[in-house]
C-alpha positions as CSV (number, residue, x, y, z in Angstrom):
1,X,25.5,8.4,-20.9
2,X,25.8,4.7,-20.7
3,X,22.7,2.4,-21.3
4,X,23.1,1.4,-17.8
5,X,23.1,4.7,-16.3
6,X,20.1,5.7,-18.7
7,X,18.1,2.8,-17.6
8,X,19.0,3.6,-13.7
9,X,17.8,7.1,-14.0
10,X,14.6,5.9,-15.7
11,X,14.1,3.6,-12.7
12,X,14.7,6.5,-10.2
13,X,12.1,8.7,-12.4
14,X,9.7,5.9,-12.1
15,X,10.1,5.1,-8.4
16,X,9.8,9.2,-7.8
17,X,6.6,9.3,-9.8
18,X,5.3,5.8,-7.9
19,X,5.8,7.7,-4.4
20,X,4.3,11.1,-5.8
21,X,1.0,8.9,-6.9
22,X,0.9,6.7,-3.9
23,X,0.9,9.5,-1.7
24,X,-2.0,11.2,-3.3
25,X,-4.2,8.1,-2.5
26,X,-5.5,9.0,0.9
27,X,-6.1,12.6,0.0
28,X,-7.9,11.7,-2.8
29,X,-9.9,8.9,-1.1
30,X,-10.9,11.5,1.9
31,X,-12.1,14.0,-0.7
32,X,-14.4,11.7,-2.0
33,X,-15.2,9.3,0.9
34,X,-18.5,11.0,1.5
35,X,-19.8,10.9,-1.9
36,X,-19.2,6.9,-2.5
37,X,-18.9,4.3,0.0
38,X,-15.3,3.1,0.9
39,X,-16.1,-0.5,-0.2
40,X,-17.4,0.8,-3.4
41,X,-13.9,2.5,-4.4
42,X,-11.8,-0.3,-3.3
43,X,-14.3,-2.7,-5.3
44,X,-14.2,-0.6,-8.5
45,X,-10.7,0.4,-8.4
46,X,-9.3,-3.3,-8.0
47,X,-11.6,-4.7,-10.6
48,X,-10.7,-2.2,-13.1
49,X,-7.4,-1.7,-12.2
50,X,-6.7,-5.6,-12.4
51,X,-8.2,-5.7,-15.9
52,X,-6.0,-2.9,-16.8
53,X,-3.0,-4.8,-15.9
54,X,-4.1,-8.0,-17.6
55,X,-2.7,-7.8,-20.8
56,X,0.7,-6.9,-19.1
57,X,0.2,-10.0,-17.0
58,X,-0.7,-12.1,-20.1
59,X,2.4,-10.6,-22.0
60,X,4.6,-11.3,-18.9
61,X,3.1,-15.1,-18.4
62,X,4.3,-15.7,-22.4
63,X,7.5,-14.4,-21.5
64,X,8.0,-16.7,-18.4
65,X,6.2,-19.7,-20.2
66,X,4.1,-19.7,-17.2
67,X,0.7,-21.7,-17.3
68,X,-1.8,-21.4,-14.3
69,X,-3.5,-24.3,-13.0
70,X,-6.4,-24.7,-10.5
71,X,-4.3,-24.6,-7.5
72,X,-2.8,-21.5,-8.8
73,X,-6.3,-19.6,-9.0
74,X,-6.7,-20.9,-5.5
75,X,-3.7,-19.3,-4.2
76,X,-4.6,-16.2,-6.2
77,X,-8.3,-16.0,-4.7
78,X,-6.8,-16.1,-1.0
79,X,-4.4,-13.5,-1.7
80,X,-6.8,-11.4,-3.4
81,X,-9.4,-11.8,-0.5
82,X,-6.8,-11.1,2.0
83,X,-5.3,-7.8,0.1
84,X,-8.4,-6.6,-1.5
85,X,-11.4,-8.0,0.3
86,X,-10.0,-7.7,3.6
87,X,-7.2,-5.5,4.2
88,X,-7.6,-2.6,1.7
89,X,-11.3,-2.3,2.1
90,X,-10.9,-1.9,5.8
91,X,-8.3,0.5,5.0
92,X,-10.6,2.3,2.8
93,X,-13.1,2.5,5.6
94,X,-10.6,3.8,8.2
95,X,-9.9,7.1,6.0
96,X,-13.6,7.9,6.5
97,X,-13.0,8.3,10.3
98,X,-9.5,9.5,10.6
99,X,-7.4,12.3,8.8
100,X,-5.7,11.2,5.6
101,X,-2.4,12.1,6.9
102,X,-2.9,9.8,10.0
103,X,-4.1,6.6,7.8
104,X,-0.8,7.1,5.4
105,X,1.6,7.3,8.4
106,X,-0.1,3.9,10.1
107,X,-0.2,2.1,7.0
108,X,3.5,2.9,6.1
109,X,4.5,0.7,9.3
110,X,3.6,-2.4,7.2
111,X,7.1,-3.5,6.4
112,X,7.9,-4.0,10.1
113,X,5.0,-6.4,10.2
114,X,6.3,-8.4,7.3
115,X,9.3,-9.2,9.1
116,X,7.3,-10.1,12.3
117,X,5.5,-12.8,10.4
118,X,8.4,-14.0,8.8
119,X,10.3,-14.3,12.0
120,X,7.2,-16.3,13.4
121,X,7.6,-18.7,10.6
122,X,11.2,-19.1,11.1
123,X,12.3,-17.2,8.3
124,X,13.9,-14.0,9.8
125,X,16.1,-13.1,12.8
126,X,15.9,-9.8,14.4
127,X,19.3,-8.3,14.8
128,X,20.0,-5.7,17.4
129,X,19.1,-2.6,15.1
130,X,15.8,-4.0,14.4
131,X,14.5,-4.7,17.5
132,X,15.5,-0.9,18.3
133,X,13.8,0.0,15.0
134,X,10.6,-1.9,15.8
135,X,10.8,-0.7,19.5
136,X,11.1,3.2,18.1
137,X,8.2,2.8,15.3
138,X,6.1,1.3,17.9
139,X,6.6,4.3,19.9
140,X,6.0,6.6,17.0
141,X,2.8,4.8,16.0
142,X,1.5,5.0,19.5
143,X,2.2,8.6,19.5
144,X,0.3,9.3,16.2
145,X,-2.8,7.0,17.1
146,X,-3.2,8.0,20.6
147,X,-2.8,11.8,19.8
148,X,-5.2,11.9,16.8
149,X,-8.0,10.2,19.0
150,X,-7.3,12.3,22.1
151,X,-7.5,15.5,20.2
152,X,-10.7,14.5,18.4
153,X,-9.3,14.5,15.1
154,X,-9.8,10.8,14.6
155,X,-11.6,7.7,16.1
156,X,-10.4,4.5,17.9
157,X,-12.4,2.5,15.2
158,X,-10.5,4.3,12.2
159,X,-7.4,4.0,13.9
160,X,-7.9,0.4,14.8
161,X,-9.0,-0.4,11.1
162,X,-5.8,1.2,9.8
163,X,-3.4,-0.6,12.3
164,X,-5.2,-3.8,11.3
165,X,-4.8,-3.1,7.5
166,X,-1.2,-2.6,8.2
167,X,-0.7,-5.9,10.0
168,X,-2.9,-7.9,7.6
169,X,-0.9,-6.0,4.5
170,X,2.2,-7.4,6.1
171,X,0.8,-10.9,6.1
172,X,-0.4,-10.6,2.6
173,X,3.2,-9.5,1.5
174,X,4.7,-12.7,3.2
175,X,2.1,-14.9,1.5
176,X,2.5,-13.3,-1.9
177,X,6.3,-14.1,-2.4
178,X,6.4,-17.6,-3.3
179,X,3.5,-17.0,-5.6
180,X,5.3,-14.0,-6.9
181,X,8.4,-16.2,-7.6
182,X,6.4,-18.7,-9.5
183,X,4.0,-16.6,-11.3
184,X,5.5,-13.2,-11.4
185,X,4.5,-10.0,-10.0
186,X,2.4,-8.6,-12.9
187,X,0.1,-12.1,-13.0
188,X,-0.3,-12.4,-9.1
189,X,-1.3,-8.9,-8.6
190,X,-3.5,-8.5,-11.9
191,X,-5.5,-11.6,-11.3
192,X,-5.5,-11.5,-7.3
193,X,-6.9,-7.8,-7.6
194,X,-9.8,-9.1,-9.9
195,X,-10.6,-12.2,-7.9
196,X,-10.3,-10.0,-4.8
197,X,-12.8,-7.2,-6.1
198,X,-15.1,-9.9,-7.1
199,X,-15.1,-11.2,-3.5
200,X,-16.1,-8.0,-2.3
201,X,-19.4,-8.3,-3.8
202,X,-21.2,-10.2,-1.2
203,X,-20.0,-7.8,1.5
204,X,-21.5,-5.0,-0.6
205,X,-24.8,-6.7,-1.3
206,X,-25.0,-7.6,2.5
207,X,-24.5,-4.1,3.6
208,X,-26.9,-2.8,0.9
209,X,-24.3,-1.0,-1.0
210,X,-24.8,-0.8,-4.8
211,X,-22.1,-2.2,-7.0
212,X,-22.4,1.0,-9.4
213,X,-24.5,3.6,-8.3
214,X,-22.9,6.6,-6.4
215,X,-22.6,10.1,-6.8
216,X,-21.2,10.1,-10.6
217,X,-19.7,13.4,-10.2
218,X,-16.6,11.3,-8.5
219,X,-15.8,9.7,-11.6
220,X,-12.7,11.6,-12.5
221,X,-11.3,11.0,-8.9
222,X,-12.2,7.3,-9.4
223,X,-10.6,7.1,-12.7
224,X,-7.5,8.7,-11.1
225,X,-7.6,6.1,-8.3
226,X,-7.9,3.1,-10.8
227,X,-5.5,4.2,-13.8
228,X,-2.9,6.2,-12.1
229,X,-2.7,4.9,-8.2
230,X,-3.7,1.4,-8.9
231,X,-2.5,0.6,-12.2
232,X,0.2,3.3,-13.5
233,X,1.8,3.6,-10.3
234,X,2.0,-0.4,-9.4
235,X,3.8,-0.7,-13.1
236,X,6.1,2.0,-12.6
237,X,7.1,0.7,-9.2
238,X,7.8,-2.9,-10.6
239,X,9.7,-1.0,-13.4
240,X,12.0,0.8,-10.8
241,X,12.4,-2.2,-8.5
242,X,14.0,-4.3,-11.7
243,X,16.7,-1.4,-12.5
244,X,17.7,-0.6,-9.0
245,X,19.5,-2.5,-6.0
246,X,17.4,-4.3,-3.4
247,X,15.9,-2.2,-0.8
248,X,14.9,0.8,-3.3
249,X,11.5,0.2,-2.5
250,X,11.8,0.9,1.2
251,X,12.4,4.6,0.2
252,X,8.7,4.6,-0.6
253,X,8.0,4.2,3.4
254,X,10.2,7.1,4.3
255,X,9.0,9.5,2.1
256,X,5.2,8.9,1.5
257,X,4.6,9.8,5.3
258,X,6.1,13.1,4.9
259,X,4.6,13.9,1.2
260,X,1.0,12.5,2.0
261,X,0.9,14.7,5.4
262,X,2.0,17.6,3.5
263,X,-0.5,17.1,0.4
264,X,-3.3,16.6,3.4
265,X,-2.6,19.8,5.0
266,X,-2.4,21.8,1.7
267,X,-5.3,20.1,-0.1
268,X,-7.7,19.3,2.5
269,X,-6.8,21.9,5.3
270,X,-5.8,19.3,8.0
271,X,-4.0,20.7,10.8
272,X,-0.7,19.1,11.6
273,X,0.3,19.1,15.4
274,X,3.7,19.1,16.6
275,X,3.0,15.9,18.4
276,X,1.8,14.1,15.0
277,X,5.2,15.6,13.3
278,X,7.1,13.8,16.3
279,X,5.5,10.6,16.2
280,X,5.9,10.4,12.2
281,X,9.6,11.5,12.5
282,X,10.0,8.6,15.1
283,X,8.4,6.1,13.0
284,X,10.4,7.0,10.0
285,X,13.6,6.8,12.3
286,X,12.5,3.5,13.5
287,X,12.0,2.4,9.8
288,X,15.5,3.6,8.8
289,X,17.1,1.5,11.7
290,X,15.0,-1.4,10.7
291,X,16.3,-1.5,7.1
292,X,19.4,0.5,7.3
293,X,21.2,-2.5,5.5
294,X,19.0,-2.1,2.4
295,X,19.8,1.5,2.3
296,X,23.5,1.3,2.6
297,X,23.4,-1.3,-0.2
298,X,21.5,1.2,-2.5
299,X,24.1,4.1,-1.4
300,X,27.0,1.7,-2.1
301,X,25.9,1.3,-5.7
């Protein structure tokens, strides 16, 4: 087997592990959400996860000969606030009010919002298939959200927070692209994780949520979310993207909703209705239509 093929198979394995680890996030969060405040989970996992990625980020900076200036730290603080303090804190809270499977499916629609924001900025134009894909995904999202609330297994608050998180994460991706090109993904994510986590502290203090006091029986799960889901999975994701064709990362948003739903049903005994499955499949079909050119590029290589 050639060196190139070996690297590609390693990248496929890295991406497969990434999908598995990312798919466990909502399930593990739901399991401990009544033993530790959601904002505490978010604060601790990104603070510790950012520091775990920092040595890799510093090594990447030396490799790229990148030096950070005051303006760079302002940009990184804004990205950290948007991603960690706002988007993912609200998403973590949403998991407390809706099933883990519902949260996973809703959040996986964020690639569509990326392109909506790019179109709004004049950086992207929708093709006929993308308009159809956007319509399908929107219909599927409505089916999932409306059904969960009407059946009593979720709430409008949790559903709304998850939707807002998907939208704001799309905005984060758009705004992070230029910074990533200039400073590198590891640097942007490591430092923005840390700054975003620190920006959570005023909110934690305002709502009388302790910074470090909680049911310490959840430490193993918190370590898993920090080391495996936030740090290792992200590193494997970057490795996979470096050695696979463009668009390979899109596969996560097709597989994760299915796998996360299966894990929630098996590990949390969440009931999965036929209408929920239908809505999920409609969303996945919409995402497929939307990213079909990327996926064709992967298959051709």
